[in-house]
Backbone bond lengths (Angstrom), bond angles and torsions (degrees), N, CA, C in turn:
res aa  C-N    CA-C-N  psi(-1)  N-CA   C-N-CA  omega(-1)  CA-C   N-CA-C  phi
1 M - - - 1.450 - - 1.519 111.21 -
2 N 1.331 118.11 -44.40 1.458 121.59 179.35 1.524 111.62 -66.04
3 I 1.322 116.38 -35.82 1.468 120.05 179.39 1.524 109.61 -65.03
4 G 1.305 117.45 -40.30 1.470 121.65 178.61 1.524 111.77 -62.39
5 N 1.318 116.72 -43.91 1.466 121.02 177.69 1.533 110.86 -64.11
6 T 1.308 116.37 -40.24 1.461 120.97 -179.83 1.520 110.71 -64.56
7 V 1.328 116.76 -44.26 1.470 121.12 179.62 1.528 109.82 -62.93
8 V 1.307 118.53 -45.31 1.462 122.39 179.62 1.530 109.94 -63.44
9 S 1.309 117.91 -41.38 1.461 121.85 179.58 1.525 111.25 -64.26
10 V 1.328 116.88 -44.84 1.467 121.26 179.75 1.527 109.99 -63.35
11 L 1.308 117.83 -44.82 1.464 121.32 179.43 1.528 111.37 -63.95
12 S 1.324 116.91 -37.67 1.464 120.71 177.89 1.527 111.24 -65.10
13 V 1.319 116.71 -42.99 1.460 121.03 179.06 1.532 110.02 -63.88
14 I 1.323 116.94 -43.92 1.471 121.03 178.13 1.520 110.47 -61.25
15 A 1.315 117.51 -43.19 1.470 121.35 179.44 1.520 111.95 -63.94
16 L 1.322 117.45 -34.40 1.461 121.21 -179.93 1.533 112.24 -77.83
17 I 1.311 117.35 -35.80 1.461 121.43 -175.15 1.530 112.80 -84.72
18 S 1.308 118.38 -32.29 1.467 121.54 -172.21 1.534 114.70 -56.72
19 P 1.346 122.52 -38.29 1.468 119.38 177.43 1.536 112.71 -63.89
20 F 1.327 116.86 -34.86 1.461 120.42 179.16 1.528 110.94 -70.68
21 V 1.323 116.10 -40.14 1.468 120.15 177.53 1.522 109.85 -64.50
22 Y 1.315 117.25 -42.90 1.464 121.40 178.64 1.534 111.19 -61.53
23 A 1.328 117.86 -44.94 1.463 121.73 179.14 1.526 110.63 -63.34
24 Y 1.320 117.79 -40.32 1.463 121.97 179.02 1.524 110.76 -63.53
25 I 1.316 117.31 -45.87 1.461 121.63 -179.62 1.523 110.36 -64.31
26 K 1.318 117.22 -41.89 1.465 121.56 179.39 1.531 110.58 -63.43
27 N 1.327 117.61 -42.56 1.457 122.45 179.25 1.537 110.70 -64.95
28 K 1.320 117.63 -42.15 1.462 121.77 178.59 1.532 110.82 -63.01
29 R 1.321 117.44 -40.55 1.469 120.61 177.84 1.525 110.99 -62.40
30 K 1.339 116.59 -41.88 1.462 121.34 178.57 1.523 110.61 -63.68
31 Q 1.322 116.96 -43.79 1.461 121.13 178.22 1.528 111.00 -61.92
32 N 1.330 116.80 -45.97 1.461 120.71 179.82 1.524 111.56 -63.19
33 E 1.323 117.43 -36.93 1.461 120.90 177.32 1.530 110.49 -63.74
34 L 1.339 117.15 -44.13 1.461 121.01 177.87 1.528 111.29 -62.74
35 I 1.318 117.42 -46.05 1.465 121.85 -179.80 1.523 110.37 -61.90
36 N 1.331 117.21 -47.76 1.462 121.11 -178.78 1.523 111.91 -63.05
37 N 1.335 117.84 -40.20 1.463 120.95 178.48 1.525 111.33 -65.78
38 L 1.332 117.06 -41.41 1.463 119.69 -179.34 1.535 110.67 -70.43
39 K 1.331 117.38 -38.25 1.464 120.19 175.73 1.529 110.79 -62.72
40 K 1.320 116.87 -41.21 1.466 121.17 178.26 1.525 110.25 -63.68
41 H 1.333 116.80 -42.93 1.467 121.03 177.31 1.528 110.42 -59.47
42 A 1.316 116.72 -43.85 1.462 121.11 179.98 1.527 110.83 -63.04
43 I 1.309 117.46 -48.89 1.464 121.83 -178.92 1.526 110.78 -63.57
44 D 1.329 117.37 -42.51 1.472 121.55 179.38 1.526 112.24 -60.25
45 N 1.333 116.98 -26.95 1.458 121.72 -179.30 1.532 112.84 -101.37
46 G 1.330 116.73 8.80 1.459 121.47 176.07 1.513 115.00 81.19
47 F 1.330 117.03 24.37 1.457 121.08 -179.44 1.521 109.75 -122.11
48 S 1.318 115.99 179.93 1.466 120.93 173.66 1.522 108.62 -128.81
49 L 1.288 115.88 157.30 1.457 121.62 178.58 1.524 107.30 -106.03
50 D 1.337 116.86 103.17 1.460 121.50 -174.93 1.526 112.90 -84.72
51 R 1.335 116.40 -44.43 1.468 121.88 179.94 1.512 108.37 -133.83
52 W 1.323 116.24 146.64 1.448 120.73 176.79 1.518 109.70 -154.67
53 E 1.335 113.97 163.74 1.465 120.58 176.73 1.517 108.06 -147.20
54 V 1.318 115.50 134.52 1.464 122.22 -178.89 1.517 109.46 -110.05
55 D 1.334 115.94 136.53 1.457 122.05 173.97 1.522 107.73 -136.23
56 N 1.305 116.64 101.62 1.457 123.42 179.38 1.528 110.72 61.04
57 T 1.327 119.30 -103.41 1.471 121.82 -178.00 1.522 112.35 -106.18
58 L 1.318 117.78 11.76 1.460 123.57 -174.11 1.525 110.43 -120.60
59 I 1.341 116.18 141.00 1.452 120.86 174.64 1.526 109.27 -136.16
60 L 1.321 116.44 135.11 1.460 123.40 174.33 1.519 107.70 -122.92
61 G 1.341 115.97 145.10 1.451 119.06 -179.05 1.512 111.55 -155.19
62 I 1.338 115.13 178.93 1.461 120.19 -178.02 1.530 110.36 -151.38
63 D 1.326 114.60 144.91 1.455 123.12 167.39 1.524 104.53 -103.34
64 E 1.316 116.65 104.63 1.460 121.22 -172.91 1.527 112.45 -69.34
65 G 1.328 117.79 -33.29 1.458 121.05 -178.26 1.519 113.19 -70.96
66 N 1.333 116.55 -38.14 1.467 121.67 -177.80 1.519 113.37 -100.71
67 H 1.340 117.46 -1.33 1.470 123.31 179.66 1.539 110.76 58.13
68 I 1.329 115.67 54.43 1.460 122.54 -179.63 1.529 108.77 -116.94
69 A 1.339 116.19 129.86 1.465 121.62 175.20 1.529 108.23 -97.54
70 F 1.319 116.75 136.33 1.463 122.38 -179.40 1.523 110.76 -117.59
71 W 1.333 114.19 153.06 1.460 122.29 179.70 1.523 108.74 -144.45
72 G 1.322 115.98 142.54 1.454 121.69 174.08 1.510 109.69 -145.48
73 L 1.344 115.36 145.04 1.458 120.84 -179.20 1.515 108.70 -143.23
74 K 1.314 116.84 127.48 1.461 121.86 177.82 1.518 108.86 -92.40
75 Q 1.324 115.41 120.86 1.464 121.72 176.92 1.519 107.57 -126.03
76 G 1.321 116.04 107.93 1.459 120.13 -175.68 1.520 109.64 66.62
77 N 1.331 116.89 -125.27 1.459 121.01 178.89 1.520 112.46 -94.44
78 E 1.325 117.73 -1.74 1.453 122.68 -175.76 1.530 111.14 -103.93
79 V 1.339 115.74 142.03 1.455 121.19 174.04 1.523 107.34 -114.87
80 K 1.335 115.90 117.68 1.458 121.69 177.33 1.522 107.96 -91.46
81 T 1.336 116.84 137.58 1.457 121.26 178.73 1.518 109.93 -132.99
82 S 1.330 115.20 154.04 1.459 121.12 179.17 1.525 108.80 -158.95
83 H 1.334 115.70 166.87 1.458 120.55 175.70 1.522 109.59 -150.65
84 V 1.314 115.76 158.46 1.470 122.18 174.06 1.521 108.39 -134.99
85 K 1.339 115.26 148.85 1.459 121.26 175.18 1.524 107.74 -87.88
86 L 1.310 116.03 111.08 1.461 121.04 -174.18 1.525 112.95 -62.66
87 R 1.320 117.89 -25.30 1.470 121.07 178.82 1.529 112.08 -64.59
88 D 1.336 116.73 -22.34 1.470 121.20 -178.42 1.525 112.55 -83.10
89 F 1.330 117.17 -2.15 1.461 120.69 -173.14 1.523 111.46 -121.06
90 S 1.330 115.54 148.65 1.459 120.71 -178.99 1.526 112.11 -95.05
91 S 1.332 117.88 -25.25 1.462 120.82 179.29 1.523 109.94 -163.92
92 C 1.321 114.79 170.18 1.468 120.92 174.57 1.522 108.60 -148.59
93 N 1.322 115.97 150.34 1.463 122.47 179.93 1.514 110.13 -147.42
94 V 1.320 115.19 157.97 1.460 120.56 171.02 1.522 107.10 -87.44
95 I 1.320 116.36 124.24 1.464 122.30 178.91 1.526 107.73 -107.97
96 R 1.315 114.34 130.78 1.471 120.94 -177.98 1.515 108.62 -122.00
97 D 1.328 116.84 117.53 1.462 121.92 174.98 1.523 108.36 -99.38
98 N 1.324 114.71 128.73 1.458 120.31 -179.51 1.520 110.24 -109.06
99 S 1.308 115.24 150.45 1.467 120.55 174.43 1.520 107.96 -127.67
100 K 1.322 115.24 149.91 1.458 120.34 -177.67 1.522 108.86 -112.01
101 T 1.314 114.77 124.20 1.453 121.89 176.46 1.517 107.08 -116.52
102 G 1.327 115.74 101.44 1.462 119.43 -175.24 1.511 109.02 66.94
103 E 1.298 116.44 -120.07 1.464 121.92 179.24 1.528 112.06 -94.70
104 E 1.332 116.74 -9.01 1.456 120.86 -173.86 1.525 111.89 -94.20
105 L 1.332 116.61 133.19 1.453 123.73 177.50 1.522 107.87 -104.10
106 S 1.342 117.48 126.48 1.458 120.23 -179.56 1.523 110.31 -134.78
107 T 1.316 115.73 157.65 1.460 121.77 178.47 1.517 108.68 -80.81
108 S 1.340 116.40 122.85 1.451 120.23 179.22 1.533 112.25 -99.57
109 L 1.335 116.97 -28.41 1.457 120.98 -179.54 1.524 109.31 -149.61
110 L 1.307 115.45 136.87 1.457 121.97 178.58 1.519 107.01 -135.57
111 E 1.345 116.92 125.53 1.455 119.95 -177.41 1.518 111.26 -149.30
112 I 1.326 115.17 155.52 1.456 121.09 170.94 1.518 106.17 -95.20
113 C 1.333 116.94 121.25 1.465 122.10 179.11 1.522 109.74 -105.09
114 F 1.316 115.27 134.02 1.467 122.68 176.93 1.517 107.50 -108.95
115 Y 1.336 116.54 126.83 1.461 122.55 -176.81 1.531 109.14 -102.51
116 P 1.339 117.74 121.48 1.470 121.00 -173.70 1.532 112.99 -71.70
117 R 1.317 115.14 152.23 1.466 121.22 174.67 1.532 109.34 -66.15
118 D 1.327 116.35 -40.37 1.464 122.17 177.58 1.529 107.93 -84.71
119 K 1.310 117.12 110.31 1.470 122.49 -174.16 1.529 112.92 -65.20
120 K 1.347 117.34 -12.91 1.468 120.52 178.50 1.526 111.76 -77.55
121 L 1.315 116.54 -17.88 1.458 121.39 -179.23 1.528 110.55 -88.61
122 D 1.317 115.70 156.83 1.461 121.74 179.08 1.522 111.19 -80.59
123 T 1.320 114.93 155.41 1.458 119.35 173.32 1.535 108.06 -70.38
124 Q 1.307 115.59 154.34 1.465 122.49 175.30 1.525 107.08 -113.29
125 S 1.311 116.76 152.62 1.459 117.61 179.41 1.520 112.08 -145.52
126 F 1.324 114.52 151.89 1.459 123.98 171.89 1.521 106.31 -111.26
127 I 1.309 117.73 118.26 1.464 121.07 179.13 1.524 109.34 -77.92
128 L 1.315 115.11 124.15 1.457 121.47 178.61 1.525 111.33 -95.66
129 F 1.333 115.72 -36.25 1.469 120.92 -178.63 1.519 108.67 -153.87
130 D 1.330 116.25 136.11 1.464 122.48 173.97 1.519 106.91 -139.57
131 E 1.330 116.18 116.95 1.466 119.42 -175.37 1.525 112.42 -65.26
132 R 1.338 117.97 -19.62 1.468 120.63 177.05 1.519 111.66 -66.25
133 D 1.340 117.10 -21.71 1.464 121.02 178.57 1.519 111.78 -82.47
134 G 1.316 116.99 -3.67 1.458 121.16 -178.18 1.517 110.34 86.88
135 G 1.269 116.05 176.94 1.454 120.07 -179.78 1.517 112.05 84.09
136 R 1.303 114.40 177.52 1.456 121.29 -179.40 1.516 108.79 -123.98
137 I 1.310 114.94 151.59 1.458 119.87 178.66 1.525 108.81 -71.20
138 S 1.327 116.09 136.80 1.471 118.56 179.07 1.525 109.18 -129.00
139 G 1.316 119.07 -92.91 1.460 120.54 -175.92 1.515 114.20 -103.02
140 E 1.333 117.43 12.51 1.461 120.84 -175.08 1.530 113.08 -63.60
141 L 1.316 118.08 -38.35 1.462 121.30 -179.03 1.527 111.01 -65.56
142 M 1.324 117.43 -45.24 1.464 120.93 178.13 1.526 110.77 -64.07
143 L 1.330 116.45 -41.26 1.458 120.88 178.62 1.526 110.49 -63.16
144 G 1.320 117.17 -45.20 1.459 121.60 178.72 1.515 112.51 -60.84
145 N 1.329 116.91 -45.57 1.467 120.76 179.56 1.529 111.82 -63.98
146 K 1.319 116.55 -37.72 1.457 120.19 178.09 1.530 109.97 -64.99
147 W 1.331 116.90 -45.15 1.456 120.12 -174.03 1.525 113.50 -77.27
148 I 1.325 119.32 -26.66 1.476 116.85 175.53 1.522 110.13 -66.32
149 N 1.338 117.01 -31.75 1.463 119.31 176.38 1.533 110.77 -66.88
150 I 1.306 117.40 -37.49 1.465 121.07 176.04 1.524 109.60 -67.00
151 Y 1.339 117.03 -46.38 1.460 120.26 -178.77 1.537 111.46 -63.84
152 K 1.317 116.70 -37.21 1.477 120.19 -179.22 1.530 111.95 -63.52
153 E 1.330 117.79 -29.10 1.459 121.08 176.41 1.534 111.03 -61.26
154 F 1.336 117.14 -31.17 1.459 122.29 -176.04 1.529 112.64 -98.25
155 I 1.308 117.75 -9.99 1.471 121.77 178.00 1.520 110.28 -78.40
156 K 1.312 117.48 -30.93 1.484 122.73 -174.23 1.511 113.18 -43.74
């Protein structure tokens, strides 16, 4: 009788825990894919990735020695990556575009914009969130605000 209760209890615990373990493993794989892609992008361009932070499908990073800002975004099965040379820019800010649907105001686009020292050049941007890609905004604004402060240290 005790063995039967123990078996049922163990199976119940496994059934309750397994979805959380699966979600954790899936999230870790996604994070590792983003990190590996951004590291490869950095190495392919002759840089290194010293610090980085992942938030869901987004990764931001920096090469502190060369003053390079990195960005990566996973869309479907593809990971897009890019970088900018912070020495070429005078400032950066998080830009938030809002759209109004009826009475509700929502964020439609969130990006880090880099403003060049040479005014003849175009601004560069890292897209943090675009509602056209689906999904909902979560920690992208906090991540963007944190990283513009890091990037501004190297723009000086």
